[in-house]
PQR file of N, CA, C, O and H, with PARSE charges and radii, in Angstrom:
ATOM      1  N   MET A   1     -17.564 -72.939  16.018 -0.4000 1.5000
ATOM      2  CA  MET A   1     -17.817 -72.049  16.757 -0.0000 2.0000
ATOM      3  C   MET A   1     -17.897 -70.530  17.159  0.5500 1.7000
ATOM      4  O   MET A   1     -18.301 -69.895  18.133 -0.5500 1.4000
ATOM      5  N   LYS A   2     -16.942 -70.069  15.149 -0.4000 1.5000
ATOM      6  CA  LYS A   2     -17.544 -68.459  14.533 -0.0000 2.0000
ATOM      7  C   LYS A   2     -18.431 -68.199  14.903  0.5500 1.7000
ATOM      8  O   LYS A   2     -18.344 -67.257  15.690 -0.5500 1.4000
ATOM      9  H   LYS A   2     -16.613 -70.585  14.358  0.4000 1.0000
ATOM     10  N   THR A   3     -19.971 -68.786  14.664 -0.4000 1.5000
ATOM     11  CA  THR A   3     -20.890 -68.792  14.365 -0.0000 2.0000
ATOM     12  C   THR A   3     -21.808 -68.669  16.334  0.5500 1.7000
ATOM     13  O   THR A   3     -22.966 -68.333  16.584 -0.5500 1.4000
ATOM     14  H   THR A   3     -20.042 -69.552  14.025  0.4000 1.0000
ATOM     15  N   ILE A   4     -20.952 -68.993  17.089 -0.4000 1.5000
ATOM     16  CA  ILE A   4     -21.218 -68.687  18.151 -0.0000 2.0000
ATOM     17  C   ILE A   4     -20.662 -67.566  18.543  0.5500 1.7000
ATOM     18  O   ILE A   4     -21.377 -66.657  18.964 -0.5500 1.4000
ATOM     19  H   ILE A   4     -20.012 -69.266  16.885  0.4000 1.0000
ATOM     20  N   ALA A   5     -19.228 -67.429  18.471 -0.4000 1.5000
ATOM     21  CA  ALA A   5     -18.947 -65.963  18.679 -0.0000 2.0000
ATOM     22  C   ALA A   5     -18.875 -64.637  18.578  0.5500 1.7000
ATOM     23  O   ALA A   5     -18.443 -63.666  19.201 -0.5500 1.4000
ATOM     24  H   ALA A   5     -18.647 -68.167  18.129  0.4000 1.0000
ATOM     25  N   ALA A   6     -19.633 -65.002  17.246 -0.4000 1.5000
ATOM     26  CA  ALA A   6     -20.455 -63.611  16.390 -0.0000 2.0000
ATOM     27  C   ALA A   6     -21.782 -63.920  17.216  0.5500 1.7000
ATOM     28  O   ALA A   6     -22.018 -62.955  17.943 -0.5500 1.4000
ATOM     29  H   ALA A   6     -19.983 -65.790  16.741  0.4000 1.0000
ATOM     30  N   VAL A   7     -22.380 -64.556  17.306 -0.4000 1.5000
ATOM     31  CA  VAL A   7     -24.433 -64.462  18.345 -0.0000 2.0000
ATOM     32  C   VAL A   7     -23.442 -63.244  19.351  0.5500 1.7000
ATOM     33  O   VAL A   7     -23.390 -62.014  19.344 -0.5500 1.4000
ATOM     34  H   VAL A   7     -22.189 -65.340  16.716  0.4000 1.0000
ATOM     35  N   PHE A   8     -22.920 -64.046  19.956 -0.4000 1.5000
ATOM     36  CA  PHE A   8     -22.560 -63.508  21.657 -0.0000 2.0000
ATOM     37  C   PHE A   8     -21.787 -62.197  21.575  0.5500 1.7000
ATOM     38  O   PHE A   8     -21.910 -61.510  22.589 -0.5500 1.4000
ATOM     39  H   PHE A   8     -22.962 -65.045  19.961  0.4000 1.0000
ATOM     40  N   ILE A   9     -20.793 -61.531  20.329 -0.4000 1.5000
ATOM     41  CA  ILE A   9     -20.575 -61.148  20.537 -0.0000 2.0000
ATOM     42  C   ILE A   9     -21.614 -59.632  19.949  0.5500 1.7000
ATOM     43  O   ILE A   9     -21.497 -58.475  20.353 -0.5500 1.4000
ATOM     44  H   ILE A   9     -20.694 -62.089  19.505  0.4000 1.0000
ATOM     45  N   THR A  10     -22.449 -60.090  19.049 -0.4000 1.5000
ATOM     46  CA  THR A  10     -23.107 -58.657  18.904 -0.0000 2.0000
ATOM     47  C   THR A  10     -23.956 -58.745  20.283  0.5500 1.7000
ATOM     48  O   THR A  10     -23.874 -57.790  21.055 -0.5500 1.4000
ATOM     49  H   THR A  10     -22.544 -61.030  18.721  0.4000 1.0000
ATOM     50  N   ILE A  11     -24.781 -59.874  20.625 -0.4000 1.5000
ATOM     51  CA  ILE A  11     -25.753 -59.517  21.898 -0.0000 2.0000
ATOM     52  C   ILE A  11     -24.932 -58.892  22.589  0.5500 1.7000
ATOM     53  O   ILE A  11     -25.293 -57.774  22.958 -0.5500 1.4000
ATOM     54  H   ILE A  11     -24.848 -60.649  19.997  0.4000 1.0000
ATOM     55  N   GLY A  12     -23.680 -59.336  22.970 -0.4000 1.5000
ATOM     56  CA  GLY A  12     -22.524 -57.473  23.960 -0.0000 2.0000
ATOM     57  C   GLY A  12     -22.902 -56.324  23.320  0.5500 1.7000
ATOM     58  O   GLY A  12     -23.336 -55.246  23.727 -0.5500 1.4000
ATOM     59  H   GLY A  12     -23.388 -60.244  22.670  0.4000 1.0000
ATOM     60  N   ILE A  13     -22.657 -56.755  22.267 -0.4000 1.5000
ATOM     61  CA  ILE A  13     -22.794 -54.520  21.616 -0.0000 2.0000
ATOM     62  C   ILE A  13     -24.210 -54.324  21.962  0.5500 1.7000
ATOM     63  O   ILE A  13     -24.819 -53.379  22.464 -0.5500 1.4000
ATOM     64  H   ILE A  13     -22.304 -57.631  21.936  0.4000 1.0000
ATOM     65  N   LEU A  14     -24.483 -55.240  21.638 -0.4000 1.5000
ATOM     66  CA  LEU A  14     -26.079 -54.524  22.005 -0.0000 2.0000
ATOM     67  C   LEU A  14     -27.161 -54.201  23.044  0.5500 1.7000
ATOM     68  O   LEU A  14     -28.182 -53.522  22.929 -0.5500 1.4000
ATOM     69  H   LEU A  14     -23.988 -56.007  21.231  0.4000 1.0000
ATOM     70  N   PHE A  15     -26.520 -55.057  24.377 -0.4000 1.5000
ATOM     71  CA  PHE A  15     -26.377 -54.591  25.834 -0.0000 2.0000
ATOM     72  C   PHE A  15     -25.288 -53.203  25.871  0.5500 1.7000
ATOM     73  O   PHE A  15     -25.542 -52.246  26.604 -0.5500 1.4000
ATOM     74  H   PHE A  15     -25.691 -55.608  24.471  0.4000 1.0000
ATOM     75  N   LEU A  16     -24.272 -53.232  25.138 -0.4000 1.5000
ATOM     76  CA  LEU A  16     -23.433 -52.512  25.028 -0.0000 2.0000
ATOM     77  C   LEU A  16     -24.940 -50.552  25.111  0.5500 1.7000
ATOM     78  O   LEU A  16     -25.424 -49.751  25.911 -0.5500 1.4000
ATOM     79  H   LEU A  16     -24.066 -54.008  24.543  0.4000 1.0000
ATOM     80  N   ILE A  17     -24.913 -50.990  23.298 -0.4000 1.5000
ATOM     81  CA  ILE A  17     -25.738 -49.519  22.751 -0.0000 2.0000
ATOM     82  C   ILE A  17     -27.064 -49.317  24.011  0.5500 1.7000
ATOM     83  O   ILE A  17     -27.721 -48.277  23.975 -0.5500 1.4000
ATOM     84  H   ILE A  17     -24.519 -51.640  22.648  0.4000 1.0000
ATOM     85  N   ILE A  18     -27.318 -50.200  24.902 -0.4000 1.5000
ATOM     86  CA  ILE A  18     -28.613 -50.400  25.500 -0.0000 2.0000
ATOM     87  C   ILE A  18     -28.490 -49.798  26.794  0.5500 1.7000
ATOM     88  O   ILE A  18     -29.431 -49.377  27.467 -0.5500 1.4000
ATOM     89  H   ILE A  18     -26.784 -51.045  24.932  0.4000 1.0000
ATOM     90  N   GLY A  19     -26.983 -49.778  27.180 -0.4000 1.5000
ATOM     91  CA  GLY A  19     -26.725 -49.212  28.973 -0.0000 2.0000
ATOM     92  C   GLY A  19     -26.260 -48.113  28.689  0.5500 1.7000
ATOM     93  O   GLY A  19     -26.132 -47.159  29.456 -0.5500 1.4000
ATOM     94  H   GLY A  19     -26.219 -50.120  26.633  0.4000 1.0000
ATOM     95  N   LEU A  20     -25.848 -48.197  27.066 -0.4000 1.5000
ATOM     96  CA  LEU A  20     -24.781 -46.566  27.092 -0.0000 2.0000
ATOM     97  C   LEU A  20     -26.447 -45.477  26.775  0.5500 1.7000
ATOM     98  O   LEU A  20     -26.510 -44.320  27.191 -0.5500 1.4000
ATOM     99  H   LEU A  20     -25.952 -48.972  26.443  0.4000 1.0000
ATOM    100  N   MET A  21     -27.268 -45.945  26.234 -0.4000 1.5000
ATOM    101  CA  MET A  21     -28.311 -45.345  26.370 -0.0000 2.0000
ATOM    102  C   MET A  21     -29.158 -44.865  27.668  0.5500 1.7000
ATOM    103  O   MET A  21     -29.937 -43.915  27.735 -0.5500 1.4000
ATOM    104  H   MET A  21     -27.217 -46.885  25.896  0.4000 1.0000
ATOM    105  N   PHE A  22     -28.707 -45.994  28.908 -0.4000 1.5000
ATOM    106  CA  PHE A  22     -29.792 -45.537  30.102 -0.0000 2.0000
ATOM    107  C   PHE A  22     -28.450 -44.997  30.809  0.5500 1.7000
ATOM    108  O   PHE A  22     -28.646 -44.333  31.827 -0.5500 1.4000
ATOM    109  H   PHE A  22     -28.074 -46.767  28.854  0.4000 1.0000
ATOM    110  N   ALA A  23     -27.413 -45.148  30.500 -0.4000 1.5000
ATOM    111  CA  ALA A  23     -26.766 -44.107  31.071 -0.0000 2.0000
ATOM    112  C   ALA A  23     -26.246 -43.038  30.981  0.5500 1.7000
ATOM    113  O   ALA A  23     -25.392 -42.629  31.768 -0.5500 1.4000
ATOM    114  H   ALA A  23     -27.254 -45.687  29.673  0.4000 1.0000
ATOM    115  N   PHE A  24     -26.923 -42.072  29.460 -0.4000 1.5000
ATOM    116  CA  PHE A  24     -27.137 -40.713  28.939 -0.0000 2.0000
ATOM    117  C   PHE A  24     -28.371 -40.218  28.980  0.5500 1.7000
ATOM    118  O   PHE A  24     -28.839 -39.227  28.419 -0.5500 1.4000
ATOM    119  H   PHE A  24     -27.617 -42.404  28.821  0.4000 1.0000
ATOM    120  N   ASN A  25     -29.059 -41.323  29.995 -0.4000 1.5000
ATOM    121  CA  ASN A  25     -30.297 -40.841  29.568 -0.0000 2.0000
ATOM    122  C   ASN A  25     -30.860 -40.306  28.286  0.5500 1.7000
ATOM    123  O   ASN A  25     -31.186 -39.168  27.951 -0.5500 1.4000
ATOM    124  H   ASN A  25     -28.678 -42.128  30.451  0.4000 1.0000
ATOM    125  N   ILE A  26     -30.884 -41.760  27.509 -0.4000 1.5000
ATOM    126  CA  ILE A  26     -31.103 -41.332  26.155 -0.0000 2.0000
ATOM    127  C   ILE A  26     -32.910 -41.368  25.935  0.5500 1.7000
ATOM    128  O   ILE A  26     -32.967 -40.189  25.587 -0.5500 1.4000
ATOM    129  H   ILE A  26     -30.620 -42.685  27.781  0.4000 1.0000
ATOM    130  N   LYS A  27     -34.205 -41.770  25.886 -0.4000 1.5000
ATOM    131  CA  LYS A  27     -35.222 -41.974  25.536 -0.0000 2.0000
ATOM    132  C   LYS A  27     -35.801 -41.653  24.076  0.5500 1.7000
ATOM    133  O   LYS A  27     -36.298 -40.619  23.630 -0.5500 1.4000
ATOM    134  H   LYS A  27     -34.159 -42.728  26.168  0.4000 1.0000
ATOM    135  N   LEU A  28     -35.544 -43.000  23.443 -0.4000 1.5000
ATOM    136  CA  LEU A  28     -36.173 -43.327  21.724 -0.0000 2.0000
ATOM    137  C   LEU A  28     -37.657 -43.097  22.345  0.5500 1.7000
ATOM    138  O   LEU A  28     -37.476 -43.289  23.547 -0.5500 1.4000
ATOM    139  H   LEU A  28     -35.141 -43.840  23.805  0.4000 1.0000
ATOM    140  N   GLY A  29     -38.522 -42.902  22.226 -0.4000 1.5000
ATOM    141  CA  GLY A  29     -39.982 -42.929  22.353 -0.0000 2.0000
ATOM    142  C   GLY A  29     -40.832 -41.253  22.202  0.5500 1.7000
ATOM    143  O   GLY A  29     -40.366 -40.296  21.583 -0.5500 1.4000
ATOM    144  H   GLY A  29     -38.670 -42.746  21.249  0.4000 1.0000
ATOM    145  N   ARG A  30     -41.376 -41.263  22.509 -0.4000 1.5000
ATOM    146  CA  ARG A  30     -42.456 -40.061  21.572 -0.0000 2.0000
ATOM    147  C   ARG A  30     -41.482 -39.120  21.152  0.5500 1.7000
ATOM    148  O   ARG A  30     -41.190 -38.071  21.725 -0.5500 1.4000
ATOM    149  H   ARG A  30     -41.755 -42.040  23.011  0.4000 1.0000
ATOM    150  N   LEU A  31     -40.915 -39.660  19.919 -0.4000 1.5000
ATOM    151  CA  LEU A  31     -39.597 -38.627  18.837 -0.0000 2.0000
ATOM    152  C   LEU A  31     -40.901 -37.688  18.633  0.5500 1.7000
ATOM    153  O   LEU A  31     -41.656 -37.243  19.498 -0.5500 1.4000
ATOM    154  H   LEU A  31     -41.152 -40.513  19.453  0.4000 1.0000
ATOM    155  N   PRO A  32     -40.933 -37.543  17.424 -0.5600 1.5000
ATOM    156  CA  PRO A  32     -41.786 -36.019  16.737  0.2800 2.0000
ATOM    157  C   PRO A  32     -41.657 -37.243  15.105  0.5500 1.7000
ATOM    158  O   PRO A  32     -40.506 -37.420  14.707 -0.5500 1.4000
ATOM    159  N   GLY A  33     -42.628 -37.858  14.432 -0.4000 1.5000
ATOM    160  CA  GLY A  33     -42.806 -38.297  13.681 -0.0000 2.0000
ATOM    161  C   GLY A  33     -43.605 -39.506  14.679  0.5500 1.7000
ATOM    162  O   GLY A  33     -44.507 -40.018  14.017 -0.5500 1.4000
ATOM    163  H   GLY A  33     -43.563 -37.714  14.755  0.4000 1.0000
ATOM    164  N   ASP A  34     -43.509 -40.139  16.190 -0.4000 1.5000
ATOM    165  CA  ASP A  34     -44.159 -40.638  16.060 -0.0000 2.0000
ATOM    166  C   ASP A  34     -46.029 -40.892  16.464  0.5500 1.7000
ATOM    167  O   ASP A  34     -46.531 -39.810  16.772 -0.5500 1.4000
ATOM    168  H   ASP A  34     -42.776 -39.723  16.728  0.4000 1.0000
ATOM    169  N   ILE A  35     -46.673 -41.638  16.488 -0.4000 1.5000
ATOM    170  CA  ILE A  35     -48.763 -41.128  16.174 -0.0000 2.0000
ATOM    171  C   ILE A  35     -48.790 -41.761  17.468  0.5500 1.7000
ATOM    172  O   ILE A  35     -48.143 -42.679  17.973 -0.5500 1.4000
ATOM    173  H   ILE A  35     -46.266 -42.517  16.238  0.4000 1.0000
ATOM    174  N   ILE A  36     -50.156 -40.662  18.044 -0.4000 1.5000
ATOM    175  CA  ILE A  36     -49.973 -40.237  19.417 -0.0000 2.0000
ATOM    176  C   ILE A  36     -51.669 -40.360  19.455  0.5500 1.7000
ATOM    177  O   ILE A  36     -51.936 -39.183  19.699 -0.5500 1.4000
ATOM    178  H   ILE A  36     -50.681 -39.916  17.634  0.4000 1.0000
ATOM    179  N   ILE A  37     -52.791 -40.954  19.378 -0.4000 1.5000
ATOM    180  CA  ILE A  37     -53.574 -40.507  19.472 -0.0000 2.0000
ATOM    181  C   ILE A  37     -54.677 -41.252  21.381  0.5500 1.7000
ATOM    182  O   ILE A  37     -54.725 -42.321  21.989 -0.5500 1.4000
ATOM    183  H   ILE A  37     -52.574 -41.910  19.180  0.4000 1.0000
ATOM    184  N   LYS A  38     -55.136 -40.229  21.501 -0.4000 1.5000
ATOM    185  CA  LYS A  38     -55.579 -39.066  23.292 -0.0000 2.0000
ATOM    186  C   LYS A  38     -56.748 -39.675  22.981  0.5500 1.7000
ATOM    187  O   LYS A  38     -57.069 -39.444  21.816 -0.5500 1.4000
ATOM    188  H   LYS A  38     -55.097 -39.360  21.007  0.4000 1.0000
ATOM    189  N   ARG A  39     -57.572 -40.422  23.621 -0.4000 1.5000
ATOM    190  CA  ARG A  39     -59.297 -40.378  23.423 -0.0000 2.0000
ATOM    191  C   ARG A  39     -59.590 -40.584  25.019  0.5500 1.7000
ATOM    192  O   ARG A  39     -58.701 -40.826  25.834 -0.5500 1.4000
ATOM    193  H   ARG A  39     -57.311 -40.610  24.568  0.4000 1.0000
ATOM    194  N   GLU A  40     -60.889 -40.458  25.316 -0.4000 1.5000
ATOM    195  CA  GLU A  40     -61.741 -40.709  26.896 -0.0000 2.0000
ATOM    196  C   GLU A  40     -60.754 -41.818  27.503  0.5500 1.7000
ATOM    197  O   GLU A  40     -59.802 -41.056  27.678 -0.5500 1.4000
ATOM    198  H   GLU A  40     -61.612 -40.261  24.653  0.4000 1.0000
ATOM    199  N   ASN A  41     -60.547 -42.363  27.700 -0.4000 1.5000
ATOM    200  CA  ASN A  41     -60.393 -43.863  28.108 -0.0000 2.0000
ATOM    201  C   ASN A  41     -59.314 -44.348  26.732  0.5500 1.7000
ATOM    202  O   ASN A  41     -58.981 -45.421  27.235 -0.5500 1.4000
ATOM    203  H   ASN A  41     -61.319 -42.982  27.557  0.4000 1.0000
ATOM    204  N   PHE A  42     -58.774 -44.330  25.782 -0.4000 1.5000
ATOM    205  CA  PHE A  42     -57.835 -44.647  25.297 -0.0000 2.0000
ATOM    206  C   PHE A  42     -56.873 -43.823  24.073  0.5500 1.7000
ATOM    207  O   PHE A  42     -56.840 -42.794  23.398 -0.5500 1.4000
ATOM    208  H   PHE A  42     -59.044 -43.458  25.373  0.4000 1.0000
ATOM    209  N   VAL A  43     -55.915 -45.487  24.427 -0.4000 1.5000
ATOM    210  CA  VAL A  43     -54.247 -44.517  23.660 -0.0000 2.0000
ATOM    211  C   VAL A  43     -53.720 -44.987  23.364  0.5500 1.7000
ATOM    212  O   VAL A  43     -53.113 -45.912  23.904 -0.5500 1.4000
ATOM    213  H   VAL A  43     -55.942 -46.323  24.975  0.4000 1.0000
ATOM    214  N   LEU A  44     -53.666 -44.543  22.190 -0.4000 1.5000
ATOM    215  CA  LEU A  44     -53.157 -45.264  20.970 -0.0000 2.0000
ATOM    216  C   LEU A  44     -51.135 -44.797  20.714  0.5500 1.7000
ATOM    217  O   LEU A  44     -50.761 -43.624  20.744 -0.5500 1.4000
ATOM    218  H   LEU A  44     -54.160 -43.792  21.752  0.4000 1.0000
ATOM    219  N   TYR A  45     -50.629 -45.409  20.597 -0.4000 1.5000
ATOM    220  CA  TYR A  45     -49.781 -45.214  20.872 -0.0000 2.0000
ATOM    221  C   TYR A  45     -48.371 -45.703  19.720  0.5500 1.7000
ATOM    222  O   TYR A  45     -47.364 -46.329  20.053 -0.5500 1.4000
ATOM    223  H   TYR A  45     -50.932 -46.362  20.573  0.4000 1.0000
ATOM    224  N   ILE A  46     -48.662 -45.265  18.550 -0.4000 1.5000
ATOM    225  CA  ILE A  46     -47.558 -45.629  17.113 -0.0000 2.0000
ATOM    226  C   ILE A  46     -46.534 -45.238  16.974  0.5500 1.7000
ATOM    227  O   ILE A  46     -46.320 -44.072  16.642 -0.5500 1.4000
ATOM    228  H   ILE A  46     -49.479 -44.757  18.279  0.4000 1.0000
ATOM    229  N   PRO A  47     -45.609 -46.113  17.192 -0.5600 1.5000
ATOM    230  CA  PRO A  47     -43.890 -45.283  17.799  0.2800 2.0000
ATOM    231  C   PRO A  47     -43.466 -45.514  15.926  0.5500 1.7000
ATOM    232  O   PRO A  47     -42.595 -46.342  15.662 -0.5500 1.4000
ATOM    233  N   ILE A  48     -43.879 -45.041  15.219 -0.4000 1.5000
ATOM    234  CA  ILE A  48     -42.867 -45.124  13.809 -0.0000 2.0000
ATOM    235  C   ILE A  48     -41.209 -44.894  13.317  0.5500 1.7000
ATOM    236  O   ILE A  48     -40.406 -45.579  12.684 -0.5500 1.4000
ATOM    237  H   ILE A  48     -44.587 -44.368  15.434  0.4000 1.0000
ATOM    238  N   THR A  49     -41.182 -43.904  13.797 -0.4000 1.5000
ATOM    239  CA  THR A  49     -39.611 -42.615  14.120 -0.0000 2.0000
ATOM    240  C   THR A  49     -38.939 -43.861  14.500  0.5500 1.7000
ATOM    241  O   THR A  49     -38.184 -44.632  13.907 -0.5500 1.4000
ATOM    242  H   THR A  49     -41.834 -43.347  14.312  0.4000 1.0000
ATOM    243  N   THR A  50     -39.664 -43.797  16.173 -0.4000 1.5000
ATOM    244  CA  THR A  50     -38.642 -45.623  16.890 -0.0000 2.0000
ATOM    245  C   THR A  50     -37.924 -46.060  16.269  0.5500 1.7000
ATOM    246  O   THR A  50     -36.707 -46.139  16.100 -0.5500 1.4000
ATOM    247  H   THR A  50     -40.277 -43.171  16.654  0.4000 1.0000
ATOM    248  N   MET A  51     -39.313 -46.544  15.696 -0.4000 1.5000
ATOM    249  CA  MET A  51     -38.656 -47.843  15.025 -0.0000 2.0000
ATOM    250  C   MET A  51     -37.989 -47.731  13.451  0.5500 1.7000
ATOM    251  O   MET A  51     -36.965 -48.354  13.169 -0.5500 1.4000
ATOM    252  H   MET A  51     -40.301 -46.480  15.834  0.4000 1.0000
ATOM    253  N   LEU A  52     -38.614 -46.962  12.577 -0.4000 1.5000
ATOM    254  CA  LEU A  52     -36.785 -46.471  11.733 -0.0000 2.0000
ATOM    255  C   LEU A  52     -36.188 -46.869  12.577  0.5500 1.7000
ATOM    256  O   LEU A  52     -35.959 -48.075  12.668 -0.5500 1.4000
ATOM    257  H   LEU A  52     -39.446 -46.457  12.805  0.4000 1.0000
ATOM    258  N   ILE A  53     -35.524 -45.538  13.906 -0.4000 1.5000
ATOM    259  CA  ILE A  53     -33.867 -45.420  14.260 -0.0000 2.0000
ATOM    260  C   ILE A  53     -33.568 -46.936  14.407  0.5500 1.7000
ATOM    261  O   ILE A  53     -32.538 -47.380  13.899 -0.5500 1.4000
ATOM    262  H   ILE A  53     -35.710 -44.558  13.832  0.4000 1.0000
ATOM    263  N   VAL A  54     -34.384 -47.716  15.049 -0.4000 1.5000
ATOM    264  CA  VAL A  54     -33.824 -48.662  16.081 -0.0000 2.0000
ATOM    265  C   VAL A  54     -33.321 -50.028  14.705  0.5500 1.7000
ATOM    266  O   VAL A  54     -32.233 -50.589  14.578 -0.5500 1.4000
ATOM    267  H   VAL A  54     -35.221 -47.355  15.462  0.4000 1.0000
ATOM    268  N   SER A  55     -34.980 -50.244  13.623 -0.4000 1.5000
ATOM    269  CA  SER A  55     -34.676 -50.653  12.159 -0.0000 2.0000
ATOM    270  C   SER A  55     -32.611 -49.986  11.974  0.5500 1.7000
ATOM    271  O   SER A  55     -31.561 -50.625  12.029 -0.5500 1.4000
ATOM    272  H   SER A  55     -35.863 -49.787  13.727  0.4000 1.0000
ATOM    273  N   GLY A  56     -32.788 -49.044  11.839 -0.4000 1.5000
ATOM    274  CA  GLY A  56     -31.455 -48.888  10.645 -0.0000 2.0000
ATOM    275  C   GLY A  56     -30.351 -49.117  11.859  0.5500 1.7000
ATOM    276  O   GLY A  56     -29.324 -49.751  11.615 -0.5500 1.4000
ATOM    277  H   GLY A  56     -33.641 -48.524  11.794  0.4000 1.0000
ATOM    278  N   LEU A  57     -30.579 -48.631  13.040 -0.4000 1.5000
ATOM    279  CA  LEU A  57     -28.779 -49.393  13.970 -0.0000 2.0000
ATOM    280  C   LEU A  57     -29.409 -51.031  13.957  0.5500 1.7000
ATOM    281  O   LEU A  57     -28.394 -51.715  13.823 -0.5500 1.4000
ATOM    282  H   LEU A  57     -31.413 -48.116  13.238  0.4000 1.0000
ATOM    283  N   GLY A  58     -30.124 -51.591  14.003 -0.4000 1.5000
ATOM    284  CA  GLY A  58     -29.836 -52.768  13.264 -0.0000 2.0000
ATOM    285  C   GLY A  58     -29.633 -53.295  12.414  0.5500 1.7000
ATOM    286  O   GLY A  58     -29.069 -54.379  12.267 -0.5500 1.4000
ATOM    287  H   GLY A  58     -30.948 -51.036  14.112  0.4000 1.0000
ATOM    288  N   THR A  59     -30.192 -52.404  11.496 -0.4000 1.5000
ATOM    289  CA  THR A  59     -29.113 -52.699   9.760 -0.0000 2.0000
ATOM    290  C   THR A  59     -28.057 -52.436  10.279  0.5500 1.7000
ATOM    291  O   THR A  59     -27.425 -53.364  10.783 -0.5500 1.4000
ATOM    292  H   THR A  59     -30.651 -51.523  11.615  0.4000 1.0000
ATOM    293  N   LEU A  60     -27.553 -51.149  10.319 -0.4000 1.5000
ATOM    294  CA  LEU A  60     -26.559 -50.705  10.673 -0.0000 2.0000
ATOM    295  C   LEU A  60     -24.819 -52.075  11.383  0.5500 1.7000
ATOM    296  O   LEU A  60     -23.681 -52.333  10.990 -0.5500 1.4000
ATOM    297  H   LEU A  60     -28.066 -50.395   9.910  0.4000 1.0000
ATOM    298  N   LEU A  61     -26.065 -52.644  12.959 -0.4000 1.5000
ATOM    299  CA  LEU A  61     -24.719 -52.812  13.387 -0.0000 2.0000
ATOM    300  C   LEU A  61     -24.762 -54.523  12.201  0.5500 1.7000
ATOM    301  O   LEU A  61     -23.651 -54.887  11.814 -0.5500 1.4000
ATOM    302  H   LEU A  61     -26.989 -52.434  13.278  0.4000 1.0000
ATOM    303  N   SER A  62     -26.206 -55.539  11.666 -0.4000 1.5000
ATOM    304  CA  SER A  62     -25.532 -56.477  11.469 -0.0000 2.0000
ATOM    305  C   SER A  62     -24.198 -56.927  10.390  0.5500 1.7000
ATOM    306  O   SER A  62     -23.416 -57.862  10.221 -0.5500 1.4000
ATOM    307  H   SER A  62     -27.108 -55.244  11.981  0.4000 1.0000
ATOM    308  N   ILE A  63     -24.639 -55.153   9.623 -0.4000 1.5000
ATOM    309  CA  ILE A  63     -23.351 -54.892   8.277 -0.0000 2.0000
ATOM    310  C   ILE A  63     -22.207 -55.405   9.117  0.5500 1.7000
ATOM    311  O   ILE A  63     -21.721 -56.535   9.068 -0.5500 1.4000
ATOM    312  H   ILE A  63     -25.274 -54.393   9.761  0.4000 1.0000
ATOM    313  N   ILE A  64     -21.935 -54.634   9.716 -0.4000 1.5000
ATOM    314  CA  ILE A  64     -20.840 -54.005  10.317 -0.0000 2.0000
ATOM    315  C   ILE A  64     -20.900 -55.674  10.813  0.5500 1.7000
ATOM    316  O   ILE A  64     -19.969 -56.445  10.583 -0.5500 1.4000
ATOM    317  H   ILE A  64     -22.329 -53.716   9.755  0.4000 1.0000
ATOM    318  N   ILE A  65     -21.939 -56.006  11.404 -0.4000 1.5000
ATOM    319  CA  ILE A  65     -21.208 -58.165  12.167 -0.0000 2.0000
ATOM    320  C   ILE A  65     -20.814 -58.621  10.540  0.5500 1.7000
ATOM    321  O   ILE A  65     -19.659 -59.044  10.568 -0.5500 1.4000
ATOM    322  H   ILE A  65     -22.696 -55.379  11.590  0.4000 1.0000
ATOM    323  N   ARG A  66     -21.226 -58.664   9.506 -0.4000 1.5000
ATOM    324  CA  ARG A  66     -20.936 -59.697   9.135 -0.0000 2.0000
ATOM    325  C   ARG A  66     -19.982 -59.436   8.228  0.5500 1.7000
ATOM    326  O   ARG A  66     -19.430 -60.419   7.735 -0.5500 1.4000
ATOM    327  H   ARG A  66     -22.165 -58.320   9.483  0.4000 1.0000
ATOM    328  N   ARG A  67     -19.635 -58.337   7.868 -0.4000 1.5000
ATOM    329  CA  ARG A  67     -18.273 -57.627   7.366 -0.0000 2.0000
ATOM    330  C   ARG A  67     -16.952 -58.002   7.876  0.5500 1.7000
ATOM    331  O   ARG A  67     -16.015 -58.480   7.238 -0.5500 1.4000
ATOM    332  H   ARG A  67     -20.084 -57.538   8.269  0.4000 1.0000
ATOM    333  N   PHE A  68     -17.035 -57.635   9.469 -0.4000 1.5000
ATOM    334  CA  PHE A  68     -16.231 -57.961   9.988 -0.0000 2.0000
ATOM    335  C   PHE A  68     -15.757 -59.822  10.635  0.5500 1.7000
ATOM    336  O   PHE A  68     -14.547 -60.018  10.746 -0.5500 1.4000
ATOM    337  H   PHE A  68     -17.797 -57.247   9.988  0.4000 1.0000
ATOM    338  N   PHE A  69     -16.482 -60.732  10.916 -0.4000 1.5000
ATOM    339  CA  PHE A  69     -17.278 -61.938  10.792 -0.0000 2.0000
ATOM    340  C   PHE A  69     -17.567 -62.705   9.400  0.5500 1.7000
ATOM    341  O   PHE A  69     -18.256 -63.725   9.388 -0.5500 1.4000
ATOM    342  H   PHE A  69     -17.465 -60.573  10.826  0.4000 1.0000
TER
END
């Protein structure tokens, strides 16, 4: 049962973070370091910086959850 509780707590924390991002209008897209290639009928968006930030936050969150549970 502890693992199910940890999963629910993790999901709740993720929803809290996403909700706070919407509440404070924090936009992760279009950061410096993200690659945008625009052609006539084609746009390629590669969010390198955004994904590094999301990955780092996910790693920190998982470390915190593992330490307490």
